[in-house]
C-alpha positions in Angstrom: 96.6 76.8 152.9 96.8 73.7 154.8 98.2 70.6 153.2 100.3 67.4 153.0 102.7 67.7 150.1 103.3 64.5 148.3 105.5 64.5 145.5 104.4 61.0 144.2 106.6 58.8 142.0 105.0 56.7 139.4 105.6 53.2 139.5 104.6 51.1 136.3 105.9 47.5 135.7 105.0 45.8 132.2 105.7 42.4 131.1 108.1 42.0 128.2 106.4 41.3 125.0 108.1 40.3 121.6 107.8 42.7 119.0 109.1 43.0 115.4 109.7 46.1 113.4 109.2 45.7 109.8 110.0 48.5 107.2 110.4 48.2 103.4 114.3 48.0 102.7 115.8 50.4 100.3 118.1 47.3 99.1 118.1 43.8 99.5 120.3 43.1 102.6 122.6 40.0 102.7 121.9 37.1 105.0 125.6 36.3 105.0 128.0 35.7 108.0 127.6 38.6 110.8 129.4 42.1 110.3 131.6 43.4 112.9 130.0 45.9 115.2 131.1 49.5 114.1 132.2 51.8 116.9 129.7 54.6 118.1 132.3 57.1 117.1 132.2 56.1 113.4 128.4 56.2 113.3 128.3 59.7 114.9 125.9 62.5 115.1 123.7 60.9 117.7 122.7 63.2 120.4 120.1 65.8 121.2 120.2 68.1 118.1 117.5 70.7 119.3 116.4 72.7 122.4 113.2 72.4 124.3 112.7 68.8 125.4 112.1 67.6 128.9 115.0 66.2 131.0 113.4 62.9 130.6 113.2 63.0 126.9 116.9 64.1 126.5 117.9 61.3 128.7 115.8 58.8 126.5 117.8 60.2 123.4 121.2 59.7 125.0 120.2 56.2 126.3 119.3 55.2 122.6 122.4 57.0 121.5 124.5 54.7 123.8 123.4 51.7 121.8 124.6 52.8 118.6 126.5 50.1 116.5 124.5 47.5 118.4 123.0 44.8 116.2 119.2 44.8 114.9 117.7 41.6 115.9 114.2 40.6 115.2 112.3 40.5 118.7 115.1 41.9 120.5 115.0 43.8 123.7 111.9 42.3 124.9 113.2 40.1 127.6 112.1 40.2 131.5 114.1 43.3 131.8 114.8 46.4 129.2 118.0 45.7 127.2 119.5 43.9 124.4 118.4 40.2 124.0 119.0 37.6 121.4 116.8 37.7 118.4 114.8 35.4 116.4 114.5 34.5 112.6 111.7 36.4 111.1 110.1 34.0 108.4 109.5 36.8 105.9 113.1 38.2 105.9 116.1 36.1 104.9 118.2 38.8 106.4 117.1 37.9 109.8 118.6 34.3 109.7 121.5 35.3 112.0 119.3 37.3 114.3 119.4 34.5 116.9 123.2 34.7 117.1 123.1 38.6 117.6 122.6 40.4 120.8 120.4 43.6 120.1 117.3 45.3 119.7 114.5 45.6 117.1 112.8 49.1 117.1 110.4 48.9 120.0 112.9 46.9 122.0 115.3 50.0 121.7 112.5 52.5 122.8 111.8 50.5 125.5 115.2 50.5 126.8 115.7 54.1 126.2 112.9 55.3 128.2 113.3 52.8 131.1 116.8 54.2 131.3 115.5 57.8 131.3 112.7 57.3 133.8 113.8 54.3 135.9 110.7 52.3 135.0 109.5 49.9 132.4 107.1 52.2 131.0 107.1 51.4 127.2 107.0 47.3 127.4 105.4 46.4 124.2 105.6 46.3 120.7 105.6 49.7 118.4 102.0 49.8 118.0 101.3 49.8 121.8 104.2 52.3 122.4 102.4 54.7 119.9 99.1 54.4 121.9 100.7 54.4 125.1 98.8 56.0 128.2 102.0 58.1 128.7 101.5 60.0 125.6 101.1 63.8 126.5 101.1 65.0 122.9 100.5 63.7 119.4 101.4 64.9 116.0 99.9 63.9 112.6 101.8 63.1 109.5 100.9 66.4 107.7 102.7 68.4 110.5 106.1 66.9 109.5 108.9 67.6 112.0 108.1 71.3 112.8 106.4 70.5 116.3 108.6 67.6 117.0 111.0 67.7 120.0 114.2 65.3 120.7 112.9 62.3 122.3 109.4 62.2 120.4 108.6 59.0 119.0 108.0 58.8 115.3 106.0 55.9 113.7 105.1 54.3 110.6 102.1 52.1 109.7 98.2 52.3 110.0 96.5 53.9 112.9 96.1 50.8 114.8 99.0 48.8 113.1 102.1 50.7 113.8 105.1 48.5 112.3 108.2 50.9 113.1 109.1 53.3 115.5 112.0 55.6 116.1 113.6 58.3 118.5 113.6 61.8 117.0 116.8 63.7 117.7 116.0 66.9 116.4 117.4 68.7 113.1 115.7 66.1 110.7 117.4 63.1 112.3 116.4 60.1 114.2 117.8 57.1 116.1 116.6 53.8 115.2 116.8 50.1 114.9 115.6 49.7 111.5 116.0 46.0 110.2 118.0 42.6 110.2 121.5 42.9 108.8 121.9 46.4 110.3 123.0 48.0 113.4 121.2 50.8 115.7 121.8 53.9 113.6 121.1 57.5 113.0 119.0 58.2 110.1 117.6 61.2 108.2 113.8 61.2 109.0 111.6 59.4 106.5 108.3 61.4 106.1 107.0 59.8 103.0 105.3 56.3 102.6 103.4 55.2 105.6 104.6 57.5 108.1 101.7 58.0 110.5 102.9 60.8 112.9 104.7 61.0 116.4 104.0 60.9 119.7 105.7 62.6 123.1 106.1 60.6 125.8 106.0 61.8 129.5 106.6 60.1 132.7 104.8 62.6 135.1 102.3 61.6 137.8 99.5 61.5 135.4 98.6 59.6 132.3 97.4 61.3 129.0 98.6 64.8 130.4 96.6 64.5 133.5 98.2 65.4 137.2 96.9 66.1 140.4 96.8 69.3 142.1 97.5 69.5 145.9 96.5 71.8 148.7 93.3 73.3 149.8 91.5 76.3 148.3 93.7 76.7 145.2 92.7 79.3 142.6 93.3 79.3 138.9 93.7 82.5 137.1 92.9 84.0 133.9 96.5 84.6 133.2 99.8 83.0 134.5 99.9 85.8 137.4 98.5 85.7 140.7 97.2 89.3 140.0 95.0 88.3 137.2 91.4 87.5 137.5 90.5 84.3 139.6 88.8 81.5 137.6 87.9 78.8 139.6 88.8 77.2 143.1 90.2 73.7 143.8 88.9 72.8 147.5 91.3 70.0 147.6 93.4 67.6 145.2 91.9 67.5 142.0 92.8 65.5 138.8 93.5 68.0 135.9 94.6 68.0 132.4 97.5 70.0 131.6 97.8 71.5 128.1 101.1 73.2 128.0 103.4 75.3 130.4 105.3 78.3 130.3 107.6 80.7 132.4 105.7 83.5 133.7 105.5 85.4 137.2 107.6 84.0 139.9 105.5 82.7 142.6 106.5 82.1 146.3 104.0 79.8 148.3 104.1 77.1 150.8 108.0 77.5 150.9 108.4 77.1 147.3 109.6 79.5 144.6 108.5 78.7 140.8 108.0 80.6 137.9 106.3 77.9 135.8 102.6 78.1 135.0 100.5 75.5 133.5 97.4 75.9 131.2 94.3 73.8 132.0 92.3 73.4 128.9 89.3 72.1 130.6 89.1 75.5 132.8 90.5 78.0 130.4 92.8 79.0 133.1 96.2 78.8 134.6 97.6 77.6 137.5 101.1 77.8 139.1 103.3 74.5 139.1 103.7 74.9 142.7 100.5 73.4 143.2 100.7 70.5 140.8 102.3 67.3 141.9 105.4 66.7 140.1 108.6 68.3 139.3 108.9 72.2 139.3 108.9 72.1 135.3 106.3 69.0 134.6 108.3 66.3 132.8 106.5 65.3 129.3 104.3 68.6 129.0 105.2 70.9 126.2 105.7 74.5 126.2 103.0 76.7 125.4 103.4 78.5 122.1 
């Protein structure tokens, strides 16, 4: 096969948007003088707590965890670049009166920072609702599914379908890291599946959006099974945009100077293709493992 191999890198720059995270507090928080910041070690338990996540998702978890103990500030984290900023007073929450004095994040500001650190790109600039509906989503999970299908780095969200008001980063093992509300710090919490929990979304920073990627090369065949010895299904004459449903380790393939045992399932074709012929990393970032 004749080709020009391009492992494209994505560039997406979005403007900072002030966003607020509002949840119903379990107790009235004091709006008194600022508290001192607890050490990250004292808060503890913030890390990738389950296997299976992509390298990008794991990096996002660790970036969020690195901010453990930073203040929650209403509107914080939405400056020109990802990172903590001074907050604003939320007119509906007396506990936010000191937020303009505090350097910190609101919920979406923390998520923005985590994935910017993980990807090197500001892919989730915006509020929690826009993050939940991001074009970088590669999988979505309904509230009724609970935490069963979730992996570390998935974003858990609360609110209506088009009015998400809070978002947090799942760690695994029933835990999440979040910037929860004024008067508190970035913290590890038990997941909350009741109330208006809406579901979760998996974020990928791969070459495509909504789980789409591009093949490369000419006369590339897909197969009925993740093996070159299985029946051929269809031929891509040249680079083609494809939706990748999931990926798995199967037959080791050597082609075009590459060796890879990863295969991707293309639901639109009901066929498999070796990841060698998909632009991106050898194991596609943000694509779930096939069940």
